C-alpha positions as CSV (number, residue, x, y, z in Angstrom):
1,M,-13.7,1.1,7.1
2,G,-12.5,2.2,10.5
3,N,-9.2,3.8,9.3
4,Q,-8.1,7.2,8.0
5,F,-7.1,6.1,4.5
6,E,-8.7,6.1,1.1
7,S,-7.9,4.3,-2.1
8,G,-5.3,6.4,-4.0
9,D,-3.6,7.8,-0.9
10,L,0.2,7.8,-0.8
11,V,1.7,6.1,2.3
12,V,5.0,5.1,3.8
13,I,5.2,1.7,5.5
14,V,6.4,2.2,9.1
15,G,5.9,-1.4,10.5
16,A,5.2,-5.0,9.5
17,N,4.4,-8.3,11.1
18,S,6.7,-10.3,8.7
19,L,7.6,-8.3,5.6
20,T,10.1,-6.0,7.3
21,Q,11.9,-5.4,4.0
22,N,8.9,-3.1,3.1
23,I,9.5,-0.8,6.1
24,G,10.5,2.6,4.8
25,R,9.1,2.1,1.3
26,H,6.2,4.0,0.0
27,G,3.3,3.3,-2.4
28,E,-0.2,4.0,-3.4
29,L,-3.2,2.4,-1.6
30,R,-5.4,0.4,-3.9
31,E,-7.9,-1.8,-2.1
32,Y,-8.9,-2.4,1.5
33,V,-9.4,-6.1,2.0
34,R,-10.9,-8.0,4.9
35,S,-10.6,-11.7,5.7
36,G,-12.4,-13.6,3.0
37,D,-12.2,-10.9,0.4
38,I,-10.8,-11.7,-3.0
39,F,-8.2,-9.3,-4.5
40,L,-6.4,-9.1,-7.8
41,A,-2.6,-9.2,-7.6
42,P,-0.3,-7.6,-10.2
43,N,0.5,-11.1,-11.6
44,G,-3.1,-11.2,-12.8
45,E,-4.1,-13.9,-10.3
46,L,-7.0,-13.6,-7.8
47,Y,-6.3,-14.4,-4.2
48,Q,-8.4,-14.7,-1.1
49,H,-7.2,-12.6,1.9
50,D,-7.2,-14.7,5.1
51,A,-5.7,-12.3,7.7
52,A,-6.4,-9.1,9.5
53,P,-7.9,-6.2,7.4
54,C,-5.2,-4.7,5.2
55,W,-4.6,-2.4,2.3
56,T,-3.1,-3.6,-1.0
57,I,-0.3,-1.2,-1.9
58,Y,1.5,-0.6,-5.2
59,G,5.0,0.9,-5.0
60,E,8.5,0.3,-6.4
61,G,10.3,-2.5,-4.6
62,L,7.4,-3.7,-2.4
63,A,7.1,-7.4,-1.6
64,A,4.2,-9.6,-0.6
65,V,3.6,-13.1,0.6
66,I,1.6,-14.9,-2.1
67,D,0.8,-18.6,-1.7
68,G,3.3,-18.8,1.2
69,E,6.2,-17.3,-0.8
70,V,7.7,-13.8,-0.7
71,V,7.4,-12.3,-4.2
72,N,8.7,-9.0,-5.4
73,F,6.4,-7.4,-7.9
74,D,6.0,-3.8,-6.6
75,F,3.0,-4.9,-4.5
76,G,2.4,-5.3,-0.8
77,I,-0.4,-5.9,1.7
78,H,-0.2,-4.2,5.1
79,E,-2.4,-3.4,8.0
80,P,-3.5,0.2,8.4
81,R,-1.6,0.4,11.8
82,H,1.7,-0.1,9.8
83,L,1.0,2.8,7.4
84,M,1.6,6.5,7.7
85,P,0.0,8.9,5.2
86,L,2.2,11.1,3.0
87,R,0.2,14.3,3.2
88,G,1.1,17.9,3.9
89,D,4.8,18.2,4.7
90,F,5.4,14.5,4.0
91,E,4.0,14.8,0.5
92,P,6.7,14.1,-2.2
93,E,8.1,17.3,-3.7
94,Q,6.9,16.5,-7.2
95,Q,3.3,16.3,-6.0
96,K,3.6,19.6,-4.2
97,Q,5.1,21.2,-7.4
98,R,2.3,19.9,-9.6
99,E,-0.3,21.3,-7.2
100,A,1.4,24.7,-7.2
101,E,1.4,25.0,-11.0
102,P,-1.4,27.2,-12.4
103,C,-4.1,25.6,-14.5
104,A,-4.0,26.3,-18.2
């Protein structure tokens, strides 16, 4: 894929070409899409990606451009260069706490 991410990774959005309202928001990576790839959006519709390779991201408050309009349904599409992984010290406290709990 040519990037350091995997589906399921938690990330924070640190840049954007147009959807600057997503900067600072976080979410979970779902699918890596290249130009020509088809992806399923949260509204249940299939869309063809026609831009630079990107990740689809699910997270509270995220916006995306769908059919030329900005829509807010906790979904975004961003290039890997605009993402920072939430690992190690950046990992949310709840995730650290779950990992520290002993298995039953």
